C-alpha positions in Angstrom: -0.1 -0.1 0.1 3.1 2.3 0.9 4.7 1.4 -2.8 1.4 2.0 -4.4 0.8 5.8 -3.0 4.0 6.4 -3.4 4.5 5.3 -7.1 1.3 7.2 -7.5 2.7 10.2 -6.2 5.7 10.1 -8.1 3.5 9.8 -11.5 1.5 13.2 -10.6 5.1 14.6 -9.8 6.9 13.4 -13.2 3.1 14.9 -15.2 4.0 18.5 -13.5 7.7 18.2 -13.6 9.2 15.9 -16.3 11.6 14.7 -13.5 11.5 10.7 -12.5 12.7 9.8 -9.2 13.5 6.5 -7.4 10.9 5.2 -4.7 12.1 3.5 -2.0 9.7 1.3 0.7 9.4 -1.4 2.5 7.3 -3.4 5.1 9.3 -2.7 7.9 8.7 1.0 7.0 4.9 0.6 6.7 4.5 -1.2 9.9 6.5 1.3 11.8 4.5 3.7 10.5 1.0 2.1 11.4 2.5 1.8 15.2 1.3 5.7 15.0 0.2 7.1 18.7 1.8 3.8 20.2 4.7 5.0 18.9 4.5 8.5 19.6 3.2 7.7 23.1 6.6 5.7 24.1 8.7 7.8 23.1 7.3 11.0 24.9 6.6 8.9 27.9 9.1 5.9 28.4 5.7 3.8 29.1 5.6 0.2 27.2 2.2 0.1 25.6 0.3 -3.1 26.7 -2.4 -4.8 25.1 -6.0 -3.2 25.5 -7.8 -5.6 22.8 -9.7 -3.3 20.5 -9.4 -0.3 23.3 -7.6 3.1 22.6 -4.9 3.8 25.2 -6.0 7.4 25.5 -9.3 7.6 25.1 -12.4 5.4 27.2 -15.0 4.5 25.7 -13.4 4.0 22.6 -13.3 -0.2 21.5 -15.7 -2.7 20.7 -18.9 -3.9 23.1 -20.8 -7.0 23.4 -24.4 -6.8 23.3 -27.2 -9.3 24.0 -26.2 -10.8 20.5 -23.4 -9.5 19.3 -20.5 -7.0 19.2 -20.1 -3.3 18.0 -17.7 -0.6 18.1 -17.6 2.5 19.6 -15.9 5.6 19.9 -16.4 8.6 22.4 -13.4 11.0 21.8 -14.6 14.4 23.5 -16.5 15.6 26.2 -19.1 16.3 24.1 -19.8 13.4 22.8 -19.6 11.8 26.1 -22.7 13.7 27.5 -24.7 12.7 24.6 -23.4 8.9 24.6 -24.8 8.9 28.5 -27.9 9.8 27.7 -28.5 8.2 24.8 -27.9 4.9 26.6 -30.2 5.8 29.4 -27.9 6.3 32.0 -27.5 10.2 32.2 -25.8 9.7 36.0 -22.5 8.4 34.3 -21.8 12.1 33.5 -22.2 12.7 37.2 -19.9 10.1 38.2 -16.8 11.8 39.5 -14.8 8.7 38.5 -15.6 9.2 34.6 -16.2 13.2 35.0 -13.2 13.3 32.6 -11.3 11.2 29.1 -8.0 10.9 31.8 -10.8 9.7 34.9 -12.1 7.2 32.6 -8.6 5.8 31.4 -7.8 5.6 34.9 -11.1 3.6 35.9 -11.1 1.9 32.3 -11.8 -1.6 33.6 -14.6 -0.6 35.7 -16.0 1.1 33.2 -16.3 -0.9 30.4 -17.2 -3.5 32.8 -20.1 -1.4 33.8 -21.1 -0.7 30.1 -20.8 -4.2 29.5 -23.5 -5.1 31.8 -25.8 -2.1 30.4 -25.3 -3.2 26.7 -26.4 -6.8 27.6 -29.8 -5.9 27.9 -30.7 -5.1 24.1 -28.9 -6.2 20.6 -26.2 -4.4 19.0 -28.7 -3.2 16.5 -30.6 -1.1 19.2 -27.5 0.1 20.5 -26.2 1.0 17.1 -29.2 2.9 16.4 -29.8 4.5 19.7 -25.9 6.1 19.7 -26.1 6.7 16.2 -29.1 9.0 16.5 -27.4 11.1 19.2 -24.3 11.9 17.0 -22.0 9.7 18.8 -19.7 7.7 16.3 -20.8 3.8 16.3 -21.2 1.0 14.2 -21.8 -3.1 14.1 -19.0 -5.7 13.8 -20.6 -7.5 11.0 -19.8 -11.3 10.5 -18.8 -12.3 6.9 -22.2 -13.6 6.7 -23.7 -10.0 7.2 -20.8 -8.4 4.9 -21.7 -10.3 1.8 -25.5 -9.9 2.3 -25.0 -5.9 3.2 -27.6 -3.6 1.1 -24.4 -1.3 0.5 -22.3 -4.2 -0.6 -24.6 -5.1 -3.0 -25.1 -1.5 -4.4 -21.3 -1.3 -4.6 -21.0 -4.2 -6.8 -18.5 -5.7 -4.4 -18.9 -9.4 -5.4 -19.2 -10.7 -9.1 -20.3 -14.1 -10.4 -17.8 -15.7 -12.7 -17.9 -18.8 -14.9 -15.5 -21.6 -13.8 -14.9 -24.9 -15.0 -15.1 -26.5 -11.7 -17.0 -24.5 -9.4 -20.4 -23.5 -10.4 -22.0 -20.3 -9.4 -18.3 -19.1 -8.1 -18.6 -15.4 -6.7 -15.7 -13.4 -5.4 -15.0 -9.8 -4.2 -14.6 -7.1 -6.8 -12.3 -4.5 -6.8 -12.6 -1.6 -4.6 -11.2 0.7 -7.5 -13.7 2.5 -9.2 -12.5 4.2 -12.3 -14.5 5.6 -15.1 -12.0 5.9 -17.6 -9.9 2.6 -17.0 -12.6 0.5 -14.6 -11.2 -2.8 -13.1 -11.9 -6.0 -15.0 -11.9 -9.3 -14.2 -11.3 -10.9 -17.1 -10.1 -14.5 -15.7 -11.5 -17.1 -13.3 -8.8 -18.1 -11.0 -6.8 -21.0 -12.8 -6.7 -24.6 -12.4 -3.3 -26.4 -11.5 -1.0 -26.1 -14.5 -3.7 -24.0 -16.7 -1.3 -21.6 -18.1 2.2 -23.4 -18.0 2.2 -23.6 -21.9 0.9 -20.0 -22.2 3.7 -18.8 -19.9 6.4 -20.5 -20.9 5.6 -19.8 -24.6 5.7 -16.0 -24.0 9.0 -16.6 -22.2 10.2 -17.8 -26.0 10.0 -21.8 -25.2 9.0 -23.4 -28.4 6.1 -26.5 -28.3 8.9 -28.8 -28.1 11.0 -27.7 -25.2 7.9 -27.6 -23.4 7.0 -30.8 -23.7 10.4 -32.1 -23.3 10.1 -30.1 -20.3 7.0 -31.7 -18.6 8.2 -34.9 -19.5 11.2 -34.3 -17.5 9.0 -33.5 -14.6 10.4 -29.8 -14.7 7.1 -28.6 -15.0 3.6 -29.8 -13.5 1.1 -31.3 -15.5 -1.7 -29.1 -16.9 -4.7 -29.9 -15.5 -7.9 -28.3 -17.9 -11.0 -30.1 -17.2 
């Protein structure tokens, strides 16, 4: 992903200036960049980050919670959202609890607050909580199962699953490309190949003739093509 962004940036720069450039990126660099506030927090405080599951080290409540039928994710990032959240879930008294008065207070009492909220959320479904919290303008969303994603109306509207013809798998559906371009749209040209299906095609492009391909196959250097 980092290389992809760098390539696009370099192409744009070349288009404007005519100058090309060397791109240098690595998996290590991408992982370090993804550390984000974990790395910054450690450098600033010297405190080693520890596991918080889906939680945030400096914001509470800001994680997944369990309702009666599944999980949803919640993000309360400032005092205004905290007040609206407490009212939305029917527990305005939480706003007046001195243990939860400010975000640093809530971070200090993280375990107690999270347990209390999970107890509250157990009374209703995740759909109920997502609806009432969202209506209050607080960031919230369901945590979907794969079956939920496949059946989701917006996923269908975005044409994110395609049916393709496959010689061995009837009614095969696969994820579509997320890249939507009007001039050069992504096109699914082929189904997943069978074992060895394109051996001869690939070797021919590399300069091998049919006899050389036959010799390599008979010698066991190339796998047997499965075409049915």
